[in-house]
C-alpha positions as CSV (number, residue, x, y, z in Angstrom):
1,X,-0.2,0.0,0.1
2,X,1.5,3.2,-1.2
3,X,1.2,6.2,2.0
4,X,1.5,9.8,1.4
5,X,3.6,11.3,4.4
6,X,3.9,14.9,5.5
7,X,7.3,15.6,6.8
8,X,8.2,19.3,7.3
9,X,11.5,18.8,8.7
10,X,14.6,20.1,6.6
11,X,17.4,18.9,9.2
12,X,18.2,15.3,10.6
13,X,17.8,14.6,14.3
14,X,21.1,14.4,16.4
15,X,21.0,11.4,19.0
16,X,24.0,11.7,21.3
17,X,24.0,8.4,23.5
18,X,27.2,7.0,21.7
19,X,30.9,8.1,21.9
20,X,29.7,10.0,18.9
21,X,26.8,11.3,17.4
22,X,24.4,9.7,15.1
23,X,21.8,11.7,12.8
24,X,18.6,10.3,12.1
25,X,16.7,11.7,9.0
26,X,13.8,13.9,9.3
27,X,13.2,14.6,5.9
28,X,12.2,11.4,4.9
29,X,14.7,11.3,1.7
30,X,17.6,9.3,3.4
31,X,18.5,6.3,0.9
32,X,20.1,5.1,4.3
33,X,16.9,5.6,6.4
34,X,16.2,6.1,9.7
35,X,20.0,7.3,9.1
36,X,20.8,10.9,7.3
37,X,22.6,10.7,4.5
38,X,22.7,14.3,3.7
39,X,19.9,14.5,1.2
40,X,17.9,17.3,3.2
41,X,20.6,19.7,1.2
42,X,18.3,19.3,-1.9
43,X,15.2,20.7,0.2
44,X,16.8,23.6,1.5
45,X,15.2,26.0,-0.9
46,X,11.6,24.5,-0.8
47,X,9.0,26.7,0.5
48,X,7.4,25.5,3.7
49,X,3.7,26.2,2.7
50,X,3.8,23.9,-0.4
51,X,3.7,20.4,-1.0
52,X,6.6,18.8,-2.4
53,X,6.4,15.1,-3.7
54,X,9.4,12.9,-4.6
55,X,9.4,9.5,-6.2
56,X,11.0,6.4,-4.6
57,X,14.3,7.2,-6.3
58,X,14.5,10.4,-4.4
59,X,13.3,12.8,-7.7
60,X,11.2,15.4,-7.1
61,X,7.7,15.0,-9.1
62,X,4.8,17.5,-9.3
63,X,1.8,16.3,-7.6
64,X,-1.2,15.3,-8.9
65,X,-3.7,16.2,-6.3
66,X,-7.1,18.3,-6.9
67,X,-8.0,20.8,-4.0
68,X,-11.9,21.1,-4.2
69,X,-13.2,24.6,-3.4
70,X,-9.9,26.5,-4.7
């Protein structure tokens, strides 16, 4: 089943229980999920009030969503 998940974070989450930091992906684009691989760098200029959709390879695609009443 496909699922649309809304993620608004543009930076990873740092965990510090180990001897060195571990970064957890918060943008949803990491190819090494749940760990950050730096993919969030591609979304730095995205507008927070617009929907951004990506395919399974992390390529941005235009959403095919109709907004009733607009």
